[in-house]
N, C-alpha and C positions, 0 to 999 in steps of 0.2 A: 698585570697582564692586559687589562682592558685598554685599548688604544694602541697597544704594541703591534708592530708589523713583523710577522714571522716570515723569514726567508725572502724579505723584500717584496712579498706578494700577498700575504694573508693578513688583513687588518682585523684584529680582534675587536668585536663589538660588545658582547656581553656573555656572561656565564649562563649556561642553560642546563648543566647537570654535572655529575661527577660520581665517582665510586672510590673504592679503596686504592686502586692503582693509578687512576688518571682523573683529570678534570676535563670537562667538555665545554667548548665555547662556540658561540655563533660568530662567524667571521665573514668578511667580504673578500672574495677573490678579485683583486684589482685587475689582474691580467685578463681574465675571462668575464669580468663584471657579473658575478653570480654569488649567491649566498652558499656558504659551505659550513660544515661542522668540523672543528679542530679538536682532536683529543690530545691532551698534553700530559706526558708521563709525570707523576709526582716526583718531587725532588729527592725523596729517600731512595729511589731506585736508579738515579742517574749515574751512579758509580758502580752498579752491579753489572759487570761486563757480560756475564752469562745471561742475565735477564734481558739486557738490551739486545744481545745477539738473537735470542729466541723471539723477543718482541718484534724485531724487524723481520725475521724470517717468516713468522706467522702472519704479520701484516701483509707481507708481500704475497703469501699464499692466498690470503683472503682476497687480495686485489685481483687474483686470477678468476674469481667468481663473477659471472655476468648473468644475473637473473633478476626479473622484475620484483621479486620478493626479498632481495638481499640488498642491504645498503652498500652502495658502491664505494670502493676505496680509490681516491684520486691521487694521493701523494703521500710519501713518507719522508720525513726530513729531520734535520738536527741543526740547531742554532746555539752554539756554545754548549751549555749543559742542558738545553731544552730539547727533548725528543718528542716529536709530534707525528700524528697521523691525520691526514686531511680526507674527509669523507663527505658523502652526499648529505645535504641538510634536508630533513623531512619536516614540513610544516604540519603540526598536529599534536597528538598526545601519545604517551606510551600506554601499553595495555594495562599496566599496574594502576595507573590513574583511572582508567575506565572501569576496571574491576572495583576499585575502592568507591567509585561514584555510583555505579549502576548494577553491580552484581546482586543476585544471579542474572546473567544475560539470557536472552531468548535463545532457545536451542539452535535455531537457524543461524543466528549471528555468531554464536560460539563455534559452530561447526565450520562456518565460512572462514572465520579467522584461523582455525586449526588447519583447514585445508591449505591455506596459503603458507603457514609456517612449515607444514610437512612438505610442501612442494619445494620450499627453499632448502630444507634439510636433505631431500632426495638429491637435489643438484649438488649440494656440498659433499655429501657422502660419495656421490659418483666421482667427484674430484679428490677423493681421499682426504677430505677436511672434516674433522669432527668438532662440533661447536663446544660441547662440554659445559656450557653455562646457559642453557635455555631456561628463561624465566620471564615473567611479564615485563620486567624492567628493560629487557633487551628486545622487546617487540614494539616497534613503532607503528602507529596507525595514522596515515596522512589524512588531511581534511577531505581527500577524494575517496577515502575508504580503503586505499591500498595498504596492505600489510608489508612491513619491511623488517627483516631480522638483522640485527646489528651485532657487533663484537664477535664476528666469526674468527676463531683461531686464537683470540686473545687469552682465553682461559688456559690454553696449552702452555703459554709462556710463564705461568706461575710455577716457581720452583719450591722445593721443600723449605728453603730458607725464608720464603715470603709468605707461606700459607698462613702463618700465625700473625704476620705483621700487618698485612693489608686489610684483612677483614672482608675482602671481596669473595673469597671462597666460603668463609664461614657465613657470610651474608646470604649465600645461595643454598645453604644446607637444606632448606625446605624443599628444594627441587632436585637434590642429589639422588642418583640411582644407588641401590645397595652396594654395587661393586665400586662406585665412586666413593662412597662413605668408608669402605674398607681400605681404600687407597690402592686397589689393584688396577691394572690397565683397563681403561674404559674404551668402548668402541661405539659403533653406530647405535646399538640398542640402548646405550645409556642416554643418548639424545631423545630416543623415543619414549623412555620412561619419564624424562623431564617434561616432554610434550603432553604425556598423559596427565601429569599433575597440573599443568597449565589449563588443560581442558576441564579437569575436575574443578579447579578453582573458578573458572569462568561460569560453570553451570551451578555451583553450589554456594559461591561467595565465601568459601573457607578453604583452608589448606588441609590435606589429609592427615598430616602429622604436625603436632605442636608440642613444644616442650619448654622447660625452664632454661635450657642451655643448648647451644649447638650440638654438643655431644649427645644429649638425651634425644634430640630429634634424629640424629644420625643412627642411634641405636634402634629407634622405632622403625626407620627404613629397613633395618636388618631383621628385626625380630617380630614386630607387631603387624597386625592387619588393620586396615583403615575402614572407616564407616562407609558403606557402599553409597554411591551417588544417589541412587533412587530412594534410599532411606532419608537422605537430607532433603532432596527435591524430587517428589514423586512425579513431577511433570516431565522428567527426562525420559525419552523413549528407551526401550530395552536395547535397541540396536546401538544407540549411542553409549549406554552404560557398558555394553560388551566391549566396545573399543577401549574405554578407560580401564576396565578390568584386565584386559589383555596387555595393554601397554604398560601397566604398573605391576606386572608380575615380578616377584623378587628373583625368580630364576630366569636369567636372560634367555634360556632356551625356549621358554614358554611365551615370550613376547613375539611381536611381529618380526619376521625374518629380515625385513628391510623397510626403509621409509616408503619405498614404492608400494609395498603391500599394504602398509597402513594408509597411504594416500588413497588407494583404491577403495578401502573399507570406508573411509570418510566420505568419499564421493558418492557412495551408494547408500549410506546408512539412513538417509531421510526418505528413501523411496517408500511408497505406501506398503509394498509387500514385505518390507523389512522391519517396519516400526514395531510389530508385535512378535518378533522372532523370540525363540526361547532363550533363557539366560545361559550364558556360556559357562561351561564347567571345565575343570582341569584335573588331570590325573596326578595323584600324589607320588612323589619320587622318594622311594625308600632310601636311596643312596645320597639324598641331598642333606648333607650335614649342617647346612645353614638354617634348615627349618627348625623352629623352636619346638622342643618336645618336653613333656613331663615324664621323668623316669623314676622308678622306685629306687630308694637308697639301698645299697648292698653292704651288709654288715660283715665283719670279719668272720671267716669260717663258713659263711653261708654257701660260698661257691663249692667248698669241699663236700658239704652236706648234699647239695643238689647233684653233684657229679658222681658221688660214691654209689656202687651197685648194691642192690638190696640182697646181701648174702647173710644167712643166719649165722649167729655166733656159735662156734663149735662147743664151747663149754656149756652153754645153756641147753643145747640139743642133747649133749651127753647126759646132763643131769636129769632132763625130762625123761630120757630113755630109761635111766636107772629108776626113777620114781615109778614109771609104769610097771617095772618088774618087781616091785616090792609087794609080795603076797605072803600071807602066813600059811601054816600047814593045812589050814582049812580052806585055802583058796580065797581068802578075804583080804582086802587092803588093810595096811597098817593104820590108815586114817579112819576114824569113826564116821559113819554116814551122817550122824546128826549134825556135823559141822559144815556140810556142803551148802546150806542155804545162806550162810553169812555173806559170802562174796557177792551173789546176785543182789542181795538187799542193799549192800553198800554201793554197788554200781548204780542201781536204780535211784537210790537216794541222792547220790552225787550228781547224777544226770539231771534230776529234777531241780536240785539246788542251782546248778549252772544255768538251766533254762530260766529259772526265776530271776537270777541275777542279771542275765542278758536282757530279759524283758524289762526289768526295772531300769537298767542302764539305757535301753533304747527309748523308753518313755521319757526319761530325764533329759536325754540329749534332744529328743524331739521337742520337748518343752523349751529347751534353750533356743532352738531355731524356729520355733513357731511364733514368729514376730509379726506384728501387724504391718500391713503395707499401706503406703500413702502415695498419692499422685505428686510428682515433683512440680512445685509451683514454677511458673514461667516468670523469671525475674529480669529478663533482658529489657533494656531501656529504663531500668529503675536505678536509683542511686545505690551505691554499695551498702550503705547503712540500712536502707529499706530492704534490700535483697537479703541481707544477713538476717534481719529480724523476721522476715516472712519465711525463710527456710528453717530457721530455728523453731519458729512457732509450729511448723509442720512436723517437727521431730527429726529434722535432718541436720547434718553437720557440714561445716565448711572445710573443704580440703585445703590445707595450707602447704606452701604459700600461695596466695592469690596471684594470678598473673596480671601485671600492670604493663600496658603497652600503649603507644601512640595509636589512635584510631581516628582516621579521617571522618569528619562529620559527626562524631560522637563527643558530647561535652565531657569535661573532666569529672572523674568519680562516678561515672555511669557505666553499668554493666552492659557490655556489647556481645557477650556470649557466655554460655554455661554448659556444663556437661549434663548428660542424662535428661535431655529435653523430651517432653511428651512421653514420659515413662512412669511406671508404677514400681516403686522400690520399697525395700524394708525400712522401717523406722530406724533412724540412726545411721543411714547410709551417708556417704560423703559426696558432696557436690562441689565441683571445681568452678570457680568464678573467674571471668576475664573482664578486667575493669580498664576503662580508658583513662589514660593520663591526660586526655585532652589533645587537641591538635598541637603540632610543633609550633611553639611561639618564637617570635623574633622580637628584638628590642629596637625601638624607634631611635633613629639617629637624629642629631641636630643638623638639619639641612639648611638652616638660615645662611644666606650669603652664597649658596651654591646655585649653579644653573638648573632650572626646572627640568630641562630635557635630560640632563644627567641623572637627576633624582628619579625621574620617571623610569629610565632604563634600569636603574639599580633596584627599584621596587619590583619591576616586572621580572627581573632575574630571580627574585625571592619567591615568585609565584603569585604576585598580586596582578589581577586583571586590569587592563588599561581603563576599563569603564569605571573602576572605583578610585581613580586618581583624578581629582577635580582641581583645576586652577581657578583662582579668583583674582583678576587683574585689577590693579589700582595704580594711580600715578605716584611716582616716587623719584627721588634724586638718584636712586640706584640704577645700574645698567638694566635695560629691558631684558626680561627673562630671569631676573635674579629672585630667589625665594626670600620673601620678607617675613613670613610666618607660616606655621604649620599646625595641623590637627590630625592625629594625636601629638602631644608634646613629646619632646626628647626623653628617652629612657623609659617610655611606656611600652609594655609588652603588647603584641598584637598577633592575631592569626592571619597569615597571608591569604588564606582562602576566603575569609569573610570580612576582614577589616576594610573600611573606606578611609580615604585620605583627602584632605582639603589643604591646598597651599595658596597663600597669598603671594602673588607674583607681580613684580614691578613692570609697569608699562612705560617706565621712563618718566621724565618731567612732563607735567601737563602743558599742552599747547593750545593756543587760541589764535584767531586771525588778528593781525596787526591793524589797528585803527588808522584811518586816513587823517593825518594831522595838517596837511597842506591847506593853507588859507586861514588856519586858526591862529589866534594870538599866541605869543610865546607862553604867557602865563597859563592860558587855557590848555595848551598842549602839554605842559609839564604836569599840570594837575591831573589830566586824564591818564598820562603814563603811570604816575604814582598810584592811582586808584586801581590799576590793573596789575600791580606788583612788579612793574618794570622800572629799571633804573635809568636816570638821566643825569648826566654830569653837566651842571650849568656852566662850569668853567670851560667845558669843551664845546659849548654852543658856538657855531660858526655864524658870523655876521658879515654879510657881503651885499654890495649893491645889486639890485635886481629890479625887474619891472613890476614885481609884486608890491603890495601895500607895505609900507614901512612898519616893522614890528610884527609882521605876519610870517608864519612858517612857509618856506618855499620848497624845502626838501627834508627827508628823514632817512637816516642810514643806521645800520646796514639793512634794516627791515622795511621793505616797501609796503604800501597798503595791501592788506589781505594775505601777506606772508605769514606762515606758521611761526609762532614765537612762544616761548615758555617763560614762566615767572622767573624773575631775577636777571633776565637779559638786559643789556645796556643799549640805549638808543641815543644817537647824536642828532641834534636838530640844526638846521640851517635857517636863519632868520633874515628877512630882508632888511637891509640898512638904508633903503631909499633908492631912488632912480640912479642909474649910472650917469656919468658926465656927458656921454654922447647922446643921451635921450633928449627928445624935444616934446613939448606939449603943444597941443593945438585944440582950439575950440570951434566946433561947427555951430553956427547960429542959424538954425533952420526955421524958416517962416512957413507955418502950416495953416491952411484954411480948412474949414469944414467942407465936407463933400458938397453941401448946398448951403448957401448963405441963409442964416437964420435958423438952421437946423443943427442938432447936436451930432457930433461924430466922435468915435473913440480912437485915440491915437496911441500906438505902441511903438517904442523905439528900441532897437537892438544894435549893438556895435561890437566890432572886433578890432583890437589893436595889439600892441606889444605886451600888454598885461594879460591878455586872454582872448578867447574866442567866444562869440555869440553871448556877449554880456547884456543882460536885460537892464535897460535904463528905467523902465516902468511904463505905466499906462495913465493916460489923462483923457478927460472928456472936454471938448471945446464946442462952442456954438458961434465963434467968430475967429478971426485970424489971430494966431499967437506965435511967438518966437520961442524955440526950444534950444538952449545951449547944450551941446554934447562935447565934453572934454575928453580928449584921447591922448595917448602917449605913444610915440613912435621911436623906434630905434633904426639903426642903419639897415637898409635893405628890407624895410617893412612897409606895410600899407595899412592905413586906417580905413575902416568900412563902416558906414552907418546905413541901416535899413529902416525905412519908414513904412509902418502898417496903419491903414485907416479903415476902420470898420472891418477888420479882419483880413484885409487884402493888402498885399505889398504894392505900394504906389510909387516908391522911388528909392534909389540907392545913391549915396554920395561917398566918394573915396578921395583920399589924399595920400600921397607917398611921402616917405621921409625926405627924399631929395627935393620935392616940390615945396615943402614947408621950409627946408633949410635955405632954398634959393629966394624965398620971399615973393615968388610969383603970385600975381593976383588970380583969383579964381572967380568964376561966375557966381552970382547970388544963389543961395541954397534955399529955394522956395518950393513949396508944395501947394499949388493953387487948387481951388475948388472946381467943381464942374459947373458949366453954363446951365441956367434954368431952361426948361423946355419952352418953345415959342408956340402960342396958340394959333391955329390956322383960321382964316376968315370963313364965315358961313356964307355959301353961295345960294342966291334965290333962283328959282327955275324961270328962265326967260320964255317969252311966247314963241310959238312955232315959226312965225315969220322972221323973227330976229335970229333964231337958231339956224334957220335955213340960210339966212343971209350970211350969218357969220361963217357958216360952214362953206358956203360958196366962196366967200372971200378967202377962207383958208385954203380951199382947193385952188383958187386962182393964184394965190400967192405961192 
């Protein structure tokens, strides 16, 4: 299903949940460019026409709800045998995850959540829609703290033929109302009962009714009372406990009349004047036959005995009358007076004997029940073995069977709950233990060869947080992003909530800058390429005339200097085979003198021709005139240029064109003369005044 596009519009990204009836996926709405949640009906219901018809009708009814605390229904569709509902995607967690992680919650937080749930129920009930499956799993809490109730109306679509197949109804049995458990018609007050259980669980961290099977839990909803919230958590205000007690009454008539009434109670329960209000009481209903009673057994004939009137027997009355009239002639009775004491003695003796026997029996029975009491040891968070030993040592017995369940955050074989905590009981009493089977384990898949991004999405869909999925990149011949190795290994079991994962991921082949081979000899270039792991096919080496030095590399393909290249790449070299036929050579014979005769000057010569630009010929020191030959190569439409530097200064430039050389035209001599030495001025003597005046007069006259 992942990657599939439903209705040509909803692209399935990853699975985010599921239940007995449907699977839920995160998807992208291509048309509106937004994230949505898509609920897809399980395949076993796709051919149940009655179920599909109700499923659609209830989804459409739920879509009519518009409330900030209700998950919005966007679309309902079908693609071949796939029936789906598109709804609002809420970024966050469901309430069940928060309860498992942090319960019991603070009273203010729990009431705040319950207020928003009740507000959503009030809106739904006003629109004649009953949820029928209120439980923490269907309460979403966004990252912004907004509570959203989902799955409105879906429970109503469950038929009698699916109630034992899906497990969705059985899975919610802990939140059933008594009338729901009996299978009779449920109404608005059934949702309020379920909300009371959710509030109970948020504040105590436990469910009010637990059992070994769904039926036993359902029977407890019908017959048994639950442990009051303040007994479990004494920090709960009495006003809040009163709300729970009223919402969870077995008789619907004793619950809140509506969600609006319960919402008003929730809005005001934390006001200072209500926190210490008296505990709520309820009147017993004699006509409520659902109430569990203990009645005496009625034996055969007892009813007749109790109903018959107390009428004396006529025969006995007549006989007594006759006996009273039996006198002798002297007026004395026929019975002798000496026998009258017998009957009183027998009566007294019998009475005393019965009293003695009753006293002896009472003392014996009292002895049977006069058993020592012990404090129940607290064995939560201990191993099952240690818990059993401690309880048996205290003279207590373990009630079998022990309940084994998945418990988030509790290691395997550790007790997470027990009955009769913080109580004093008779020696020999039974204690029920609840033992964790450990977190739900998943089996590691062999991800080698798969895309790391796909692997990350798959693990996140199992409940693994993105922070615990670490990639370690390395160079490889595999495509970038491909998984090369993994920890844990394949087939290893792991807990999605705590396990960490490390994947070795390919970065692709290793790359490095291509070296500059131009100007190097062919042998040196090939040697350098092979040392870097690059391939060079000497048979493919191109040899062609060029203005470069014969035997030297003039170009490299397809990778130019500093291009990124990976090991194993093949490189083709182009090597100079000598000058082309049209090339001409010319030698400048340049005569250079030192700056001053007899003194040393440093000469530097640089030239440019067809073989390259600004080629340094070298430096020399001279103290007399010398000739420097400079050999250049020219091609058509090129010019040779020679620059002469003396003592760091450019003193002359000589040029020749290709056409000048080819024509054989003479050129002026190429010389760089020195500088003339400075001339000393004659020293003048001071003439006498007469001469100066005379000379001055002559000058003036002239």
